[in-house]
C-alpha positions, 0 to 999 in steps of 0.5 A: 662145589660152586654156587649156581644162579639157581642155587643162590636164588633158592638160598635168597628165598630160605632167608626170606622164609626165616633161615638166618644161618649163613653157613646153611645157606652157602651150602644150599647155594652150592648143593646141585639139587637137580642131581638128586632128583629123577630127570623128569622133575630137574625143572622142579629142583629149585623150588621150594617144595618136597618131591618124590624120588621113588620107593614111596619116599620124597626129597625134603622141602629145601626150607625144612632141610635148612631149618633142621640144619640150622637148629643142629648148628645152634646145639650148645655142644657145637656138634661135630658128629652127626647121625642122620636117620633117613638117607633118602636121595642124599640131598640132606646128607650132602648139606650136613656133610658140608657143615659137620666134621663127620655124618653117619647116615642110616637108610632102610631102602637099600636101592636109595642108599646106593643111589645116595652113595654114588652122588656123595662121591660124584660131589666129592664128600667123603666124611659120610659113613652109610648104613643100610638099616632100621632107622629106628635103632639108630647106629648104636656102634658108631654112637654117641652122637653130638646131634641126630637128625630124623628126616621121616616122621615117628609115631613117637620118639624112638627109645634107641635114638635118645640113648645115642645122644650124648650129654649136651646133644640134640635131636631133631625129629618130627613126630606124629601121624596125621598132625606132625610136629618138629620137635627139638630134644636137648640132653642137658645134665642128664635130663631130656628137655624138649621143645616143639619148633613148627608143624611139619609134614614127612613120610612115616619113619617105618621100622625094619629094612628093605633089600 
């Protein structure tokens, strides 16, 4: 993938917003965000805002995508194998696939997963495994993971996800209902260390799956 003028402009904006990891900014610059949106919203593709993608879901604000990815890269274990909860449009997935050796992604809405898989093929990204299932349960048979990123807000941190983070690994997850906070949870020497990153706003992480 090659960077576009619009992609480079978006990456510059994210730098001004505080994203400093050059690998992340490069991935944003070369990833065609319009590919992940309905045709009617292509004109808004490179704005730093969340947008609807159908099924009551959204494509996350580019700043949040970049910030969460940056936090994963800062994990002490230098993660290679990452689990994403909430494939959605696949935009975050595409960013991750350019920066980590193996990406596993779980999506509860079958139609969204199908569309995202098609987009990954279009972009020639083949280090991604996808599963239709309940994000609250993670993907135990593929774990443990060096890092886990959750792209919907949970009412609490799911126990199954904590169990799937390996020693030295990191979980990035928004938690809360009306008031949501982005949490960074590290497993260090068998203990879970939690820090609050910033206030965020995500669609809820719903249990179960849909055909």
